[in-house]
PDB file of N, CA, C and O in Angstrom:
ATOM      1  N   MET A   1     147.154  43.996 116.945  1.00  0.00           N
ATOM      2  CA  MET A   1     146.567  44.370 118.203  1.00  0.00           C
ATOM      3  C   MET A   1     145.614  45.564 118.044  1.00  0.00           C
ATOM      4  O   MET A   1     144.543  45.595 118.650  1.00  0.00           O
ATOM      5  N   PHE A   2     146.014  46.546 117.223  1.00  0.00           N
ATOM      6  CA  PHE A   2     145.139  47.708 117.016  1.00  0.00           C
ATOM      7  C   PHE A   2     143.848  47.297 116.310  1.00  0.00           C
ATOM      8  O   PHE A   2     142.779  47.836 116.598  1.00  0.00           O
ATOM      9  N   GLY A   3     143.950  46.346 115.391  1.00  0.00           N
ATOM     10  CA  GLY A   3     142.756  45.877 114.697  1.00  0.00           C
ATOM     11  C   GLY A   3     141.786  45.189 115.642  1.00  0.00           C
ATOM     12  O   GLY A   3     140.573  45.379 115.550  1.00  0.00           O
ATOM     13  N   PHE A   4     142.326  44.389 116.548  1.00  0.00           N
ATOM     14  CA  PHE A   4     141.498  43.687 117.521  1.00  0.00           C
ATOM     15  C   PHE A   4     140.791  44.674 118.450  1.00  0.00           C
ATOM     16  O   PHE A   4     139.592  44.551 118.701  1.00  0.00           O
ATOM     17  N   VAL A   5     141.535  45.642 118.954  1.00  0.00           N
ATOM     18  CA  VAL A   5     140.960  46.651 119.843  1.00  0.00           C
ATOM     19  C   VAL A   5     139.936  47.494 119.081  1.00  0.00           C
ATOM     20  O   VAL A   5     138.889  47.836 119.631  1.00  0.00           O
ATOM     21  N   GLY A   6     140.226  47.831 117.825  1.00  0.00           N
ATOM     22  CA  GLY A   6     139.287  48.594 117.015  1.00  0.00           C
ATOM     23  C   GLY A   6     137.987  47.845 116.793  1.00  0.00           C
ATOM     24  O   GLY A   6     136.907  48.432 116.853  1.00  0.00           O
ATOM     25  N   LYS A   7     138.093  46.533 116.534  1.00  0.00           N
ATOM     26  CA  LYS A   7     136.875  45.732 116.359  1.00  0.00           C
ATOM     27  C   LYS A   7     136.066  45.657 117.652  1.00  0.00           C
ATOM     28  O   LYS A   7     134.837  45.712 117.624  1.00  0.00           O
ATOM     29  N   LEU A   8     136.758  45.532 118.785  1.00  0.00           N
ATOM     30  CA  LEU A   8     136.046  45.496 120.063  1.00  0.00           C
ATOM     31  C   LEU A   8     135.332  46.817 120.338  1.00  0.00           C
ATOM     32  O   LEU A   8     134.205  46.825 120.834  1.00  0.00           O
ATOM     33  N   ILE A   9     135.982  47.925 120.019  1.00  0.00           N
ATOM     34  CA  ILE A   9     135.331  49.221 120.194  1.00  0.00           C
ATOM     35  C   ILE A   9     134.126  49.335 119.271  1.00  0.00           C
ATOM     36  O   ILE A   9     133.089  49.862 119.676  1.00  0.00           O
ATOM     37  N   GLY A  10     134.245  48.849 118.035  1.00  0.00           N
ATOM     38  CA  GLY A  10     133.126  48.860 117.102  1.00  0.00           C
ATOM     39  C   GLY A  10     131.952  48.028 117.604  1.00  0.00           C
ATOM     40  O   GLY A  10     130.798  48.445 117.512  1.00  0.00           O
ATOM     41  N   PHE A  11     132.264  46.838 118.140  1.00  0.00           N
ATOM     42  CA  PHE A  11     131.199  46.001 118.700  1.00  0.00           C
ATOM     43  C   PHE A  11     130.548  46.671 119.901  1.00  0.00           C
ATOM     44  O   PHE A  11     129.335  46.568 120.082  1.00  0.00           O
ATOM     45  N   ALA A  12     131.340  47.356 120.724  1.00  0.00           N
ATOM     46  CA  ALA A  12     130.790  48.044 121.899  1.00  0.00           C
ATOM     47  C   ALA A  12     129.835  49.151 121.469  1.00  0.00           C
ATOM     48  O   ALA A  12     128.758  49.295 122.049  1.00  0.00           O
ATOM     49  N   PHE A  13     130.219  49.950 120.442  1.00  0.00           N
ATOM     50  CA  PHE A  13     129.324  51.003 119.967  1.00  0.00           C
ATOM     51  C   PHE A  13     128.053  50.414 119.367  1.00  0.00           C
ATOM     52  O   PHE A  13     126.964  50.944 119.587  1.00  0.00           O
ATOM     53  N   GLU A  14     128.178  49.328 118.613  1.00  0.00           N
ATOM     54  CA  GLU A  14     127.009  48.688 118.007  1.00  0.00           C
ATOM     55  C   GLU A  14     126.065  48.146 119.087  1.00  0.00           C
ATOM     56  O   GLU A  14     124.847  48.291 118.985  1.00  0.00           O
ATOM     57  N   PHE A  15     126.637  47.523 120.118  1.00  0.00           N
ATOM     58  CA  PHE A  15     125.823  46.983 121.206  1.00  0.00           C
ATOM     59  C   PHE A  15     125.129  48.096 121.980  1.00  0.00           C
ATOM     60  O   PHE A  15     123.949  47.982 122.312  1.00  0.00           O
ATOM     61  N   SER A  16     125.862  49.175 122.269  1.00  0.00           N
ATOM     62  CA  SER A  16     125.256  50.260 123.032  1.00  0.00           C
ATOM     63  C   SER A  16     124.147  50.944 122.228  1.00  0.00           C
ATOM     64  O   SER A  16     123.130  51.339 122.798  1.00  0.00           O
ATOM     65  N   TRP A  17     124.330  51.088 120.914  1.00  0.00           N
ATOM     66  CA  TRP A  17     123.284  51.676 120.088  1.00  0.00           C
ATOM     67  C   TRP A  17     122.041  50.794 120.085  1.00  0.00           C
ATOM     68  O   TRP A  17     120.921  51.300 120.152  1.00  0.00           O
ATOM     69  N   SER A  18     122.229  49.489 120.009  1.00  0.00           N
ATOM     70  CA  SER A  18     121.094  48.559 120.039  1.00  0.00           C
ATOM     71  C   SER A  18     120.365  48.638 121.375  1.00  0.00           C
ATOM     72  O   SER A  18     119.135  48.625 121.411  1.00  0.00           O
ATOM     73  N   MET A  19     121.110  48.720 122.468  1.00  0.00           N
ATOM     74  CA  MET A  19     120.490  48.802 123.786  1.00  0.00           C
ATOM     75  C   MET A  19     119.719  50.109 123.948  1.00  0.00           C
ATOM     76  O   MET A  19     118.644  50.117 124.548  1.00  0.00           O
ATOM     77  N   ILE A  20     120.253  51.217 123.422  1.00  0.00           N
ATOM     78  CA  ILE A  20     119.553  52.491 123.504  1.00  0.00           C
ATOM     79  C   ILE A  20     118.237  52.420 122.728  1.00  0.00           C
ATOM     80  O   ILE A  20     117.209  52.907 123.199  1.00  0.00           O
ATOM     81  N   LYS A  21     118.269  51.810 121.534  1.00  0.00           N
ATOM     82  CA  LYS A  21     117.035  51.688 120.751  1.00  0.00           C
ATOM     83  C   LYS A  21     116.001  50.853 121.488  1.00  0.00           C
ATOM     84  O   LYS A  21     114.820  51.200 121.495  1.00  0.00           O
ATOM     85  N   VAL A  22     116.423  49.761 122.105  1.00  0.00           N
ATOM     86  CA  VAL A  22     115.498  48.906 122.847  1.00  0.00           C
ATOM     87  C   VAL A  22     114.931  49.652 124.046  1.00  0.00           C
ATOM     88  O   VAL A  22     113.729  49.591 124.305  1.00  0.00           O
ATOM     89  N   LEU A  23     115.786  50.353 124.777  1.00  0.00           N
ATOM     90  CA  LEU A  23     115.302  51.089 125.942  1.00  0.00           C
ATOM     91  C   LEU A  23     114.292  52.156 125.561  1.00  0.00           C
ATOM     92  O   LEU A  23     113.266  52.304 126.226  1.00  0.00           O
ATOM     93  N   PHE A  24     114.570  52.900 124.501  1.00  0.00           N
ATOM     94  CA  PHE A  24     113.633  53.947 124.114  1.00  0.00           C
ATOM     95  C   PHE A  24     112.319  53.374 123.610  1.00  0.00           C
ATOM     96  O   PHE A  24     111.258  53.930 123.893  1.00  0.00           O
ATOM     97  N   SER A  25     112.369  52.270 122.867  1.00  0.00           N
ATOM     98  CA  SER A  25     111.128  51.752 122.303  1.00  0.00           C
ATOM     99  C   SER A  25     110.321  50.932 123.296  1.00  0.00           C
ATOM    100  O   SER A  25     109.093  50.903 123.207  1.00  0.00           O
ATOM    101  N   VAL A  26     110.977  50.266 124.240  1.00  0.00           N
ATOM    102  CA  VAL A  26     110.261  49.380 125.158  1.00  0.00           C
ATOM    103  C   VAL A  26     109.972  50.052 126.495  1.00  0.00           C
ATOM    104  O   VAL A  26     108.944  49.774 127.113  1.00  0.00           O
ATOM    105  N   VAL A  27     110.857  50.928 126.950  1.00  0.00           N
ATOM    106  CA  VAL A  27     110.702  51.499 128.283  1.00  0.00           C
ATOM    107  C   VAL A  27     110.216  52.945 128.237  1.00  0.00           C
ATOM    108  O   VAL A  27     109.172  53.271 128.802  1.00  0.00           O
ATOM    109  N   PHE A  28     110.967  53.802 127.569  1.00  0.00           N
ATOM    110  CA  PHE A  28     110.688  55.234 127.659  1.00  0.00           C
ATOM    111  C   PHE A  28     109.432  55.660 126.889  1.00  0.00           C
ATOM    112  O   PHE A  28     108.675  56.495 127.385  1.00  0.00           O
ATOM    113  N   LEU A  29     109.195  55.121 125.713  1.00  0.00           N
ATOM    114  CA  LEU A  29     108.016  55.526 124.942  1.00  0.00           C
ATOM    115  C   LEU A  29     106.711  55.221 125.674  1.00  0.00           C
ATOM    116  O   LEU A  29     105.854  56.101 125.751  1.00  0.00           O
ATOM    117  N   PRO A  30     106.519  54.013 126.217  1.00  0.00           N
ATOM    118  CA  PRO A  30     105.275  53.783 126.965  1.00  0.00           C
ATOM    119  C   PRO A  30     105.146  54.666 128.206  1.00  0.00           C
ATOM    120  O   PRO A  30     104.045  55.107 128.535  1.00  0.00           O
ATOM    121  N   ILE A  31     106.253  54.926 128.896  1.00  0.00           N
ATOM    122  CA  ILE A  31     106.190  55.791 130.077  1.00  0.00           C
ATOM    123  C   ILE A  31     105.780  57.202 129.679  1.00  0.00           C
ATOM    124  O   ILE A  31     104.958  57.828 130.348  1.00  0.00           O
ATOM    125  N   ILE A  32     106.349  57.698 128.593  1.00  0.00           N
ATOM    126  CA  ILE A  32     106.004  59.039 128.120  1.00  0.00           C
ATOM    127  C   ILE A  32     104.533  59.102 127.712  1.00  0.00           C
ATOM    128  O   ILE A  32     103.841  60.065 128.043  1.00  0.00           O
ATOM    129  N   LEU A  33     104.051  58.084 126.997  1.00  0.00           N
ATOM    130  CA  LEU A  33     102.645  58.075 126.575  1.00  0.00           C
ATOM    131  C   LEU A  33     101.695  58.007 127.770  1.00  0.00           C
ATOM    132  O   LEU A  33     100.670  58.688 127.783  1.00  0.00           O
ATOM    133  N   ILE A  34     102.022  57.201 128.760  1.00  0.00           N
ATOM    134  CA  ILE A  34     101.179  57.104 129.956  1.00  0.00           C
ATOM    135  C   ILE A  34     101.169  58.430 130.705  1.00  0.00           C
ATOM    136  O   ILE A  34     100.126  58.863 131.195  1.00  0.00           O
ATOM    137  N   ALA A  35     102.332  59.074 130.793  1.00  0.00           N
ATOM    138  CA  ALA A  35     102.398  60.374 131.467  1.00  0.00           C
ATOM    139  C   ALA A  35     101.573  61.417 130.718  1.00  0.00           C
ATOM    140  O   ALA A  35     100.913  62.246 131.346  1.00  0.00           O
ATOM    141  N   LEU A  36     101.599  61.389 129.395  1.00  0.00           N
ATOM    142  CA  LEU A  36     100.797  62.329 128.619  1.00  0.00           C
ATOM    143  C   LEU A  36      99.303  62.090 128.824  1.00  0.00           C
ATOM    144  O   LEU A  36      98.527  63.041 128.920  1.00  0.00           O
ATOM    145  N   VAL A  37      98.907  60.836 128.891  1.00  0.00           N
ATOM    146  CA  VAL A  37      97.485  60.518 129.100  1.00  0.00           C
ATOM    147  C   VAL A  37      97.041  60.985 130.477  1.00  0.00           C
ATOM    148  O   VAL A  37      95.981  61.597 130.608  1.00  0.00           O
ATOM    149  N   PHE A  38      97.844  60.701 131.516  1.00  0.00           N
ATOM    150  CA  PHE A  38      97.480  61.139 132.859  1.00  0.00           C
ATOM    151  C   PHE A  38      97.520  62.654 132.992  1.00  0.00           C
ATOM    152  O   PHE A  38      96.800  63.230 133.807  1.00  0.00           O
ATOM    153  N   GLY A  39      98.360  63.296 132.195  1.00  0.00           N
ATOM    154  CA  GLY A  39      98.423  64.746 132.229  1.00  0.00           C
ATOM    155  C   GLY A  39      97.320  65.417 131.442  1.00  0.00           C
ATOM    156  O   GLY A  39      97.220  66.644 131.435  1.00  0.00           O
ATOM    157  N   GLY A  40      96.497  64.636 130.785  1.00  0.00           N
ATOM    158  CA  GLY A  40      95.382  65.198 130.041  1.00  0.00           C
ATOM    159  C   GLY A  40      95.757  65.646 128.637  1.00  0.00           C
ATOM    160  O   GLY A  40      95.032  66.433 128.029  1.00  0.00           O
ATOM    161  N   LEU A  41      96.853  65.172 128.123  1.00  0.00           N
ATOM    162  CA  LEU A  41      97.311  65.581 126.795  1.00  0.00           C
ATOM    163  C   LEU A  41      97.079  64.469 125.765  1.00  0.00           C
ATOM    164  O   LEU A  41      98.002  64.038 125.074  1.00  0.00           O
ATOM    165  N   LEU A  42      95.838  64.024 125.681  1.00  0.00           N
ATOM    166  CA  LEU A  42      95.497  62.962 124.738  1.00  0.00           C
ATOM    167  C   LEU A  42      95.709  63.400 123.294  1.00  0.00           C
ATOM    168  O   LEU A  42      96.006  62.575 122.430  1.00  0.00           O
ATOM    169  N   SER A  43      95.557  64.690 123.030  1.00  0.00           N
ATOM    170  CA  SER A  43      95.736  65.176 121.657  1.00  0.00           C
ATOM    171  C   SER A  43      97.186  65.062 121.205  1.00  0.00           C
ATOM    172  O   SER A  43      97.459  65.089 120.005  1.00  0.00           O
ATOM    173  N   ILE A  44      98.111  64.937 122.137  1.00  0.00           N
ATOM    174  CA  ILE A  44      99.521  64.725 121.790  1.00  0.00           C
ATOM    175  C   ILE A  44      99.866  63.235 121.843  1.00  0.00           C
ATOM    176  O   ILE A  44     100.647  62.751 121.024  1.00  0.00           O
ATOM    177  N   ALA A  45      99.286  62.503 122.804  1.00  0.00           N
ATOM    178  CA  ALA A  45      99.628  61.097 123.007  1.00  0.00           C
ATOM    179  C   ALA A  45      99.169  60.225 121.841  1.00  0.00           C
ATOM    180  O   ALA A  45      99.910  59.341 121.410  1.00  0.00           O
ATOM    181  N   PHE A  46      97.970  60.454 121.326  1.00  0.00           N
ATOM    182  CA  PHE A  46      97.466  59.612 120.243  1.00  0.00           C
ATOM    183  C   PHE A  46      98.269  59.743 118.951  1.00  0.00           C
ATOM    184  O   PHE A  46      98.589  58.718 118.349  1.00  0.00           O
ATOM    185  N   PRO A  47      98.610  60.939 118.495  1.00  0.00           N
ATOM    186  CA  PRO A  47      99.443  61.019 117.283  1.00  0.00           C
ATOM    187  C   PRO A  47     100.824  60.376 117.458  1.00  0.00           C
ATOM    188  O   PRO A  47     101.335  59.752 116.529  1.00  0.00           O
ATOM    189  N   ILE A  48     101.427  60.524 118.638  1.00  0.00           N
ATOM    190  CA  ILE A  48     102.721  59.879 118.885  1.00  0.00           C
ATOM    191  C   ILE A  48     102.568  58.365 118.818  1.00  0.00           C
ATOM    192  O   ILE A  48     103.415  57.678 118.247  1.00  0.00           O
ATOM    193  N   LEU A  49     101.487  57.844 119.401  1.00  0.00           N
ATOM    194  CA  LEU A  49     101.239  56.404 119.369  1.00  0.00           C
ATOM    195  C   LEU A  49     101.016  55.916 117.941  1.00  0.00           C
ATOM    196  O   LEU A  49     101.540  54.869 117.559  1.00  0.00           O
ATOM    197  N   ILE A  50     100.254  56.651 117.157  1.00  0.00           N
ATOM    198  CA  ILE A  50      99.992  56.261 115.773  1.00  0.00           C
ATOM    199  C   ILE A  50     101.277  56.271 114.952  1.00  0.00           C
ATOM    200  O   ILE A  50     101.514  55.352 114.168  1.00  0.00           O
ATOM    201  N   VAL A  51     102.104  57.294 115.122  1.00  0.00           N
ATOM    202  CA  VAL A  51     103.378  57.367 114.397  1.00  0.00           C
ATOM    203  C   VAL A  51     104.284  56.209 114.804  1.00  0.00           C
ATOM    204  O   VAL A  51     104.940  55.613 113.950  1.00  0.00           O
ATOM    205  N   ALA A  52     104.331  55.885 116.087  1.00  0.00           N
ATOM    206  CA  ALA A  52     105.153  54.768 116.552  1.00  0.00           C
ATOM    207  C   ALA A  52     104.677  53.443 115.961  1.00  0.00           C
ATOM    208  O   ALA A  52     105.497  52.606 115.585  1.00  0.00           O
ATOM    209  N   ILE A  53     103.386  53.248 115.877  1.00  0.00           N
ATOM    210  CA  ILE A  53     102.844  52.017 115.294  1.00  0.00           C
ATOM    211  C   ILE A  53     103.202  51.927 113.811  1.00  0.00           C
ATOM    212  O   ILE A  53     103.611  50.867 113.336  1.00  0.00           O
ATOM    213  N   ILE A  54     103.052  53.020 113.085  1.00  0.00           N
ATOM    214  CA  ILE A  54     103.385  53.018 111.655  1.00  0.00           C
ATOM    215  C   ILE A  54     104.866  52.730 111.441  1.00  0.00           C
ATOM    216  O   ILE A  54     105.225  51.940 110.568  1.00  0.00           O
ATOM    217  N   ILE A  55     105.719  53.362 112.227  1.00  0.00           N
ATOM    218  CA  ILE A  55     107.167  53.135 112.089  1.00  0.00           C
ATOM    219  C   ILE A  55     107.519  51.691 112.411  1.00  0.00           C
ATOM    220  O   ILE A  55     108.345  51.092 111.722  1.00  0.00           O
ATOM    221  N   SER A  56     106.907  51.119 113.447  1.00  0.00           N
ATOM    222  CA  SER A  56     107.207  49.731 113.783  1.00  0.00           C
ATOM    223  C   SER A  56     106.724  48.774 112.701  1.00  0.00           C
ATOM    224  O   SER A  56     107.384  47.771 112.428  1.00  0.00           O
ATOM    225  N   LEU A  57     105.585  49.064 112.081  1.00  0.00           N
ATOM    226  CA  LEU A  57     105.108  48.213 110.994  1.00  0.00           C
ATOM    227  C   LEU A  57     106.023  48.307 109.775  1.00  0.00           C
ATOM    228  O   LEU A  57     106.306  47.297 109.132  1.00  0.00           O
ATOM    229  N   ILE A  58     106.483  49.508 109.459  1.00  0.00           N
ATOM    230  CA  ILE A  58     107.391  49.680 108.323  1.00  0.00           C
ATOM    231  C   ILE A  58     108.716  48.976 108.597  1.00  0.00           C
ATOM    232  O   ILE A  58     109.252  48.305 107.715  1.00  0.00           O
ATOM    233  N   ALA A  59     109.248  49.122 109.805  1.00  0.00           N
ATOM    234  CA  ALA A  59     110.512  48.470 110.160  1.00  0.00           C
ATOM    235  C   ALA A  59     110.367  46.956 110.153  1.00  0.00           C
ATOM    236  O   ALA A  59     111.290  46.243 109.759  1.00  0.00           O
ATOM    237  N   LYS A  60     109.224  46.468 110.583  1.00  0.00           N
ATOM    238  CA  LYS A  60     108.974  45.041 110.592  1.00  0.00           C
ATOM    239  C   LYS A  60     108.914  44.487 109.165  1.00  0.00           C
ATOM    240  O   LYS A  60     109.454  43.416 108.888  1.00  0.00           O
ATOM    241  N   GLU A  61     108.264  45.210 108.273  1.00  0.00           N
ATOM    242  CA  GLU A  61     108.176  44.785 106.872  1.00  0.00           C
ATOM    243  C   GLU A  61     109.551  44.840 106.197  1.00  0.00           C
ATOM    244  O   GLU A  61     109.865  43.998 105.356  1.00  0.00           O
ATOM    245  N   GLY A  62     110.352  45.816 106.560  1.00  0.00           N
ATOM    246  CA  GLY A  62     111.665  45.945 105.954  1.00  0.00           C
ATOM    247  C   GLY A  62     112.604  44.822 106.326  1.00  0.00           C
ATOM    248  O   GLY A  62     113.466  44.454 105.528  1.00  0.00           O
ATOM    249  N   LYS A  63     112.460  44.264 107.524  1.00  0.00           N
ATOM    250  CA  LYS A  63     113.320  43.163 107.968  1.00  0.00           C
ATOM    251  C   LYS A  63     112.938  41.829 107.333  1.00  0.00           C
ATOM    252  O   LYS A  63     113.784  40.946 107.194  1.00  0.00           O
ATOM    253  N   GLU A  64     111.696  41.678 106.955  1.00  0.00           N
ATOM    254  CA  GLU A  64     111.248  40.418 106.368  1.00  0.00           C
ATOM    255  C   GLU A  64     111.738  40.262 104.940  1.00  0.00           C
ATOM    256  O   GLU A  64     111.927  39.137 104.476  1.00  0.00           O
ATOM    257  N   VAL A  65     111.943  41.333 104.252  1.00  0.00           N
ATOM    258  CA  VAL A  65     112.338  41.271 102.845  1.00  0.00           C
ATOM    259  C   VAL A  65     113.787  40.963 102.718  1.00  0.00           C
ATOM    260  O   VAL A  65     114.303  40.870 101.604  1.00  0.00           O
TER     261      VAL A  65
END
């Protein structure tokens, strides 16, 4: 019984971590970038966007291998 409950807790943590990653990459990052652009902080928004693109390309290449 403890093993079953432990596995369920492990799956719950794994699922919540995946959901947090999706929320930050799909929802919060674009909102933050749009807010920076409207606030006139293009010098901060563009480097963040470039870093995000590079990280996504590296992560994408890593999953294919």
